[in-house]
C-alpha positions in Angstrom: -82.3 -169.4 73.2 -79.1 -171.4 73.1 -77.3 -171.3 69.9 -75.0 -174.1 68.9 -72.3 -173.4 66.2 -72.2 -175.5 63.1 -68.7 -176.5 63.7 -67.3 -177.2 67.2 -63.6 -176.2 67.4 -61.2 -179.0 68.5 -59.7 -178.9 71.9 -56.2 -177.4 72.0 -53.4 -178.6 74.2 -53.2 -176.4 77.3 -56.7 -174.9 76.8 -58.5 -174.8 80.2 -62.0 -174.4 78.7 -64.4 -171.5 79.2 -64.7 -169.5 82.3 -67.8 -170.9 84.1 -69.8 -169.0 86.6 -68.4 -171.1 89.5 -64.9 -170.5 88.2 -65.4 -166.8 88.1 -66.9 -166.7 91.5 -64.0 -168.7 92.9 -61.5 -166.3 91.3 -63.3 -163.3 92.8 -63.6 -165.0 96.2 -59.9 -165.8 96.4 -58.9 -162.3 95.1 -60.9 -160.6 97.9 -59.5 -163.0 100.5 -56.0 -162.3 99.2 -56.5 -158.5 99.5 -57.8 -159.0 103.1 -54.8 -161.2 103.9 -52.4 -158.6 102.4 -53.9 -155.9 104.5 -53.7 -158.0 107.6 -50.0 -158.8 106.9 -49.2 -155.1 106.4 -50.9 -154.3 109.7 -48.9 -156.9 111.5 -45.7 -155.7 110.0 -46.4 -152.0 110.7 -47.3 -152.8 114.3 -44.3 -155.0 114.8 -41.9 -152.3 113.4 -43.6 -149.1 114.6 -45.8 -149.8 117.6 -46.5 -146.1 118.1 -47.6 -145.5 114.4 -51.0 -144.0 113.8 -53.2 -146.6 112.1 -56.5 -144.7 111.8 -56.0 -144.3 108.0 -55.1 -148.0 107.8 -58.3 -148.9 109.7 -60.4 -146.9 107.3 -58.7 -148.6 104.4 -59.5 -152.1 105.9 -63.1 -151.1 106.6 -63.6 -150.0 103.0 -61.9 -153.2 101.7 -64.1 -155.4 103.8 -67.3 -153.6 102.8 -66.4 -153.6 99.1 -65.4 -157.3 99.3 -68.8 -158.2 101.0 -70.7 -156.2 98.4 -68.9 -157.9 95.5 -69.5 -161.4 97.0 -73.2 -160.5 97.5 -73.5 -159.3 93.9 -71.7 -162.3 92.6 -74.1 -164.6 94.4 -77.1 -162.8 93.0 -75.6 -162.8 89.5 -74.8 -166.6 89.7 -78.4 -167.3 90.8 -79.8 -165.3 87.9 -77.4 -167.0 85.4 -78.5 -170.4 86.8 -82.2 -169.6 86.4 -81.6 -168.3 82.9 -79.9 -171.5 81.9 -82.8 -173.5 83.3 -85.2 -171.5 81.2 -83.0 -171.9 78.1 -82.7 -175.6 78.6 -86.5 -175.9 78.8 -86.9 -173.7 75.7 -84.4 -175.8 73.8 -86.2 -179.0 74.8 -89.5 -177.5 73.6 -88.1 -176.3 70.3 -86.8 -179.8 69.7 -90.3 -181.1 70.0 -91.9 -178.2 68.0 -89.6 -175.6 66.5 -92.5 -173.5 65.2 -93.8 -172.4 68.7 -93.1 -169.0 70.3 -92.3 -169.1 74.0 -93.4 -167.0 76.9 -91.7 -167.3 80.3 -94.3 -167.2 83.0 -95.2 -167.7 86.7 -98.2 -169.7 87.7 -101.1 -168.2 89.7 -102.9 -170.1 92.5 -105.7 -170.7 90.0 -103.4 -172.3 87.5 -101.8 -174.5 90.2 -105.3 -175.8 91.1 -106.2 -176.4 87.4 -103.1 -178.5 86.9 -103.5 -180.3 90.2 -107.0 -181.3 89.1 -105.8 -182.6 85.7 -102.6 -184.2 87.1 -103.2 -185.1 90.8 -100.0 -185.3 92.9 -98.1 -182.9 90.6 -97.3 -179.4 91.8 -96.1 -176.5 89.6 -93.0 -174.7 90.5 -92.4 -170.9 90.5 -91.4 -170.7 86.9 -93.1 -172.2 83.9 -93.1 -171.5 80.1 -96.0 -171.3 77.7 -95.5 -172.5 74.1 -97.9 -171.0 71.7 -98.1 -172.8 68.3 -100.5 -172.8 65.3 -103.1 -175.2 66.8 -102.6 -175.1 70.6 -101.2 -173.4 73.7 -99.3 -175.7 76.0 -97.8 -175.2 79.5 -94.4 -176.6 80.2 -92.2 -177.1 83.2 -88.6 -178.4 83.7 -88.7 -181.6 85.7 -85.1 -182.1 86.6 -83.6 -182.3 83.1 -86.8 -183.3 81.3 -89.4 -181.0 79.7 -92.9 -181.9 81.0 -96.1 -180.7 79.3 -98.6 -179.8 82.1 -101.6 -178.4 80.2 -102.8 -178.2 76.6 -105.4 -175.8 75.2 -106.4 -176.1 71.6 -107.1 -172.8 69.9 -110.4 -174.1 68.7 -111.5 -174.5 72.3 -110.2 -171.1 73.3 -113.1 -168.7 74.2 -111.5 -165.4 75.3 -108.1 -163.9 76.1 -107.7 -160.9 78.5 -106.0 -159.4 81.4 -106.9 -159.5 85.1 -105.5 -158.0 88.3 -104.3 -160.7 90.7 -101.9 -161.2 93.6 -98.3 -162.2 92.5 -96.5 -165.0 94.3 -94.7 -162.3 96.3 -98.1 -161.0 97.6 -98.1 -157.7 95.6 -100.6 -156.7 93.0 -100.0 -157.9 89.5 -101.5 -158.3 86.1 -102.3 -161.8 84.8 -103.1 -163.1 81.4 -106.5 -164.9 81.4 -107.2 -167.8 79.1 -110.9 -168.8 79.0 -111.3 -172.1 77.3 -113.4 -175.3 77.2 -112.2 -178.6 78.4 -112.5 -181.9 76.5 -115.6 -182.7 78.6 -117.2 -179.4 77.4 -116.9 -177.8 80.8 -115.7 -174.2 81.0 -112.3 -173.5 82.5 -109.9 -170.7 83.1 -106.1 -170.6 83.0 -104.3 -167.5 84.4 -100.6 -166.7 84.6 -98.1 -164.0 85.1 -95.6 -163.1 82.4 -92.0 -162.8 83.5 -89.9 -160.1 82.0 -87.5 -162.6 80.5 -85.8 -166.0 80.8 -84.2 -166.4 84.2 -86.1 -163.4 85.6 -88.6 -163.4 88.5 -89.9 -159.8 87.8 -93.4 -159.8 86.4 -94.7 -157.6 83.7 -97.3 -155.1 84.6 -99.9 -153.4 82.4 -98.2 -151.9 79.4 -97.4 -152.2 75.7 -95.6 -155.6 76.1 -98.4 -157.3 77.9 -101.2 -155.8 75.7 -99.3 -156.8 72.6 -99.1 -160.4 73.9 -102.8 -160.5 74.5 -103.5 -159.1 71.1 -101.3 -161.8 69.5 -102.9 -164.6 71.5 -106.4 -163.3 70.6 -105.4 -163.2 66.9 -104.1 -166.8 67.1 -107.4 -167.8 68.7 -109.4 -166.2 65.9 -107.3 -167.5 63.1 -107.3 -171.0 64.4 
């Protein structure tokens, strides 16, 4: 969750602000380009002053510098993507907390079945790859970030929850995964099922498999259903 300090410090003269992800990436990129340019300049100088010099060692150094630079840029791109996804999840969590600060949030990924259920309830609206479940005292609600707005896609009251369990299903990547299954009753008294994968954390695309964390979540949801 995002935490906002009680007092925001005043801006100081000459203060350039925090180092954003884009600013860090730009600094890394230009540092690598600078190293490559320096190596190229040294090679030009050496060749100009000593045409017969053995440059094998220098070629190895250049190859290592290029490989390290490419690896660092690739890592930075992956890191920036992860940070962006985490900030989106945190923004959605903050919006949900403003509506109901008592809920506990679970980052999730929709299954094909959940996509169909939402499409039936809200025609023309398709779920993305990342959603968030908010579990409160009276209901479970499915949320998604629509641009900068939190949108509630599905609501299941605990009084209409029949069973909570686990089921093996195909993940969005096509591999085998474990989904949480919510058996419930719609407002028209017809049975329905909502299944979803649990992501390991905000900003992550890795799904939780069978284990203590997933089993504890199911136990907590079953307890909420019984208490409600």
